[in-house]
C-alpha positions in Angstrom: -1.3 -10.4 9.2 -0.7 -13.8 7.9 2.2 -14.4 5.4 0.8 -14.5 2.0 2.3 -16.8 -0.8 5.6 -15.3 -2.7 7.3 -16.7 -5.3 10.7 -15.0 -4.1 12.1 -16.2 -0.8 11.6 -14.3 2.4 14.9 -12.2 3.2 15.6 -9.5 5.6 15.3 -5.8 4.4 17.9 -3.5 5.7 17.0 -0.2 6.6 18.0 1.4 4.0 15.8 -0.5 1.8 12.5 -0.3 3.9 13.4 3.8 3.9 13.5 3.9 0.3 10.4 2.0 -0.4 8.1 3.8 2.2 9.8 7.2 0.8 7.3 7.6 -2.0 4.0 8.5 -1.5 2.5 6.7 -4.2 4.2 3.3 -3.3 2.3 3.7 0.3 -0.7 4.1 -1.4 -0.3 0.8 -3.5 0.8 -0.9 0.2 -2.2 0.4 1.5 -4.5 -0.5 -1.2 -3.1 -4.0 -0.9 -3.4 -4.4 2.8 -6.0 -7.0 3.8 -6.6 -8.5 0.7 -5.3 -12.2 0.4 -6.3 -12.5 -3.3 -4.6 -10.5 -5.9 -5.7 -7.6 -7.6 -5.7 -6.1 -11.1 -3.2 -3.2 -11.4 -5.7 -0.9 -12.7 -8.0 -1.5 -10.1 -4.7 -0.4 -7.5 -4.6 2.4 -10.1 -7.7 4.1 -9.6 -7.9 3.9 -6.2 -4.5 5.2 -5.9 -4.9 8.2 -8.1 -8.3 8.6 -6.2 -6.5 8.9 -3.0 -3.9 11.7 -4.6 -6.6 13.7 -6.0 -9.2 13.2 -3.0 -11.7 12.1 -5.1 -13.6 8.4 -5.4 -11.8 6.3 -7.5 -15.2 6.4 -10.4 -14.6 10.2 -10.5 -10.5 9.9 -11.6 -9.6 12.1 -14.6 -8.2 9.7 -17.2 -5.0 11.5 -17.6 -4.5 11.1 -13.6 -5.3 7.4 -13.9 -2.8 6.7 -16.6 -0.2 8.6 -14.6 -0.6 6.2 -11.6 -1.1 3.1 -13.9 1.9 4.0 -16.1 4.4 5.0 -13.0 3.4 2.1 -10.9 3.6 -0.6 -13.9 7.5 1.2 -14.7 8.4 1.8 -11.3 6.7 1.4 -7.9 5.5 -2.1 -8.2 8.9 -3.7 -9.7 10.3 -2.2 -6.9 8.2 -3.8 -4.2 8.3 -7.0 -6.0 11.9 -7.2 -6.2 12.0 -6.5 -2.6 9.5 -9.1 -2.0 7.0 -6.8 -0.6 4.7 -7.9 -3.3 4.2 -10.5 -6.1 3.3 -8.7 -9.5 1.9 -11.5 -12.1 2.8 -9.5 -15.5 0.6 -11.8 -17.8 -2.5 -11.2 -15.5 -1.6 -7.7 -14.6 -2.3 -8.2 -11.1 -0.7 -7.7 -8.1 -0.7 -9.3 -4.1 0.8 -8.5 -1.0 4.3 -11.1 -0.3 6.4 -11.9 2.6 8.2 -9.3 3.2 5.4 -6.7 3.4 5.2 -7.5 7.3 8.6 -6.3 7.4 7.1 -2.7 6.5 4.1 -2.9 7.8 5.1 -1.5 11.4 6.7 1.7 9.5 3.7 1.8 7.3 1.5 2.3 10.4 4.0 5.5 11.2 3.8 7.2 8.1 0.3 7.0 7.2 0.0 10.0 10.7 1.4 12.5 8.2 -1.5 11.6 5.5 -4.6 14.6 5.7 -6.7 13.6 8.5 -9.7 14.7 6.2 -9.0 13.2 2.5 -10.5 10.0 1.2 -7.5 8.0 2.2 -7.7 8.6 5.6 -11.5 7.6 5.9 -10.9 4.6 3.4 -8.2 3.2 6.5 -10.9 4.1 8.8 -13.1 1.5 7.1 -11.0 -1.0 6.6 -12.0 -4.4 7.9 -11.6 -4.6 12.1 -10.4 -1.3 13.5 -8.8 -0.1 10.7 -5.4 0.8 10.3 -5.3 4.1 12.1 -7.6 2.9 14.8 -4.8 0.5 15.2 -2.4 3.4 15.5 -4.4 4.9 18.2 -4.8 2.2 20.6 -0.9 1.3 20.5 -0.3 5.4 21.1 -2.8 4.8 24.0 -1.2 1.7 25.6 2.1 3.7 25.4 0.7 6.6 27.5 -0.3 4.4 30.1 
């Protein structure tokens, strides 16, 4: 993935930071939702997508309280943490988020932890239908190469 614009200088993320960022499922889901998008996405749209994945329903079927929980925790905790690490850029005025330069340091680990996601979930289906081969297809391809 090409480096995206960032208002912060790219810096090397240490192992503790990488593990902390990926330790929370909601943060991982936010990153999954942002992958492949070069343009900023409204935080409300991200929250609907993440809430849908968490409750295994399409985004338009997410209950209001479930959406609100994801939105509030994303605004107050998860997006600021990712923004501070230079993994995303959060435009607080427009309520949008886009991947930033330091995402490239997290992506290899994100490809590993996705294997723990339920295979019959809406998240799994969304990752399968991503542009190109999809994240899960790329993982399978890499594993097959390693076995040879």
